[in-house]
N, C-alpha and C positions, 0 to 999 in steps of 0.2 A: 646748804643754804636755804633759808626760809623765803618763801614768796611774800611780797608785800600784801598786807591785808587790804581788801577793797574797802572803800568808804562805805560804812553801814548806815550812816545818817546823811540824808540828802538835803540839799537846799530846797526850800519850799517851792512847790509849783502852784499854779492857780487853784487846783483842787485842794491841796493841803492848806493854803491860806484861807480858803472858804470854810473848810472844816474847822480850822482853829478859831476863826472869828465866830462861828456858831457856838463852839464850846465856851469861849470867853464870855458869851452872853448869858451864862447860867445864873441861876438865882442863889446858888451856894457854892462853896469851895472848901477844900482843906487848906489850911494855912500852916506852913512849917516855919518855925522861928527858933532862935537860940535863947534858952533860959538864962537871964543875966546872973542869977544866983549860983547855978550849977554848971553853966557853960555846956549843957547838954541840950539836944534837940527836943522840941515839943511840937505838938500838932493840935490844931483845933478846927472844928467846922465853923465857918462864918457865913453870914448872909453876903451875897455878892450882887453888885450891879455895875453899871458903867457911868462914869462921870460925863458931863456934857462934852468933854474932849475925846471920849471914847476909850478911856483907860479904866481898868478895874477899880472899883470903889467898894468900901464896906463901912458899916456903922458899928462901932464896938464900944463896950463898956470898960471903964477903969477897973471894974471888979474882975475882969477876965485876965488871966495870967499873960496872955499874948499881948495885951496892951502895954504893960510894963516892959515886956521884952522888945516890942517894936520901938518904944521910946528910947531904950538903952542901945539898941542896935537895929536900924531900919532894914537891914538885909533880911530877906525872907523868901519864901517860895509859895506859890499857889498850885493846887492840883484841881483841875476841873474835868468833868466827864463822869457820866453815870454808867453803871453796868446795866445792860439790857436784861430783859426777862429770860432770855434763852442764851445758851452757849457758854463758852469759856469766858470768864470775866476779863482775861488778858487779851481777848480779841476785840474788845470794844474800845473805841477811840478815847484818848485822854490827852490832856495838855498840861505840861508842867511849865510854869512861868517863874523865872527868877525875877524878883522885884525889889524895889527900894520903897519903903513905906514913908508917906508924908502926911502928917496930920493937917487937916484943913479946917477953916472956920465953918462952924455948923450952919450959920445963917445963910451962907452962900449956896448950900446944897440941900437944905431941908425939903423944900417943895419938890425939887427934882427927885430926891430919894422917895418921897411919899407917893409920887405919881407912879412909881414902879413897885413900891413895897408898901401898900396902904395899911397893912397890919402893924407896921412900925409906928403908926400914930400913937399907939399905946405907950411908947417909951422914947421916941425920938427927942422929946424935950427934956428928958431927965438930964440933970447937969453932969452926970458921969459918962455920958455918951459923946463920942467924937467920930467924925468922918475921917477915913484914912484912904488916900489914893495909893494904889499899888502900881507904881511906875515900872513898867517892864524893862528889864535889862537884856534878857534873852529868853528863848522858849524852846521847848522840845515837844513836838507832837508825835505821839505814838498813834498812828492811824489804823492799827491792826497788825496782824502778823506780818513781819518783814517790811513794814512801811513806817519808817521813822524820818522825821524832817526837823531841821533847825529853822527857827524863825527869828527875824529881827523884831524889835519893838514896833517899827512902822508897819510891818506885815500883819501885826496883830490888831492894830487900831481899827475900830469900826469905822466904815466909810472910806478907808484908804483904798487905793487902786491896786 
């Protein structure tokens, strides 16, 4: 008879929530999406920020393959977290967030985005660019070796208790 396996992924504690909120505030992320033509996964690096409500936000071009993919299927995932200068890359914290993408009116977010991404002034007004809010569905924080946590959307939101 096999012994039941202990739960390897814990509910988030205050330290995990704080670490996740720090990671979600990154200026870039990897975006995973499903290619509508081939039904195979794709991944892109995107600029990242937070919308005024505290959810992940990006500005993307219609020329990027992930834009068409998100329009066809808004289910996606983000990976945030950078590898440090030293040590095993797998020991550095990273956060995977399952999201639902929602395209938003550009005028509502232009000034907010530029306040945090001033270099985007070069292209933010191009007609092929759109803002996309990445509404979290769930998240998994890998805080280092043997430290994994599940997080709810509300636990990720900046400013949440």
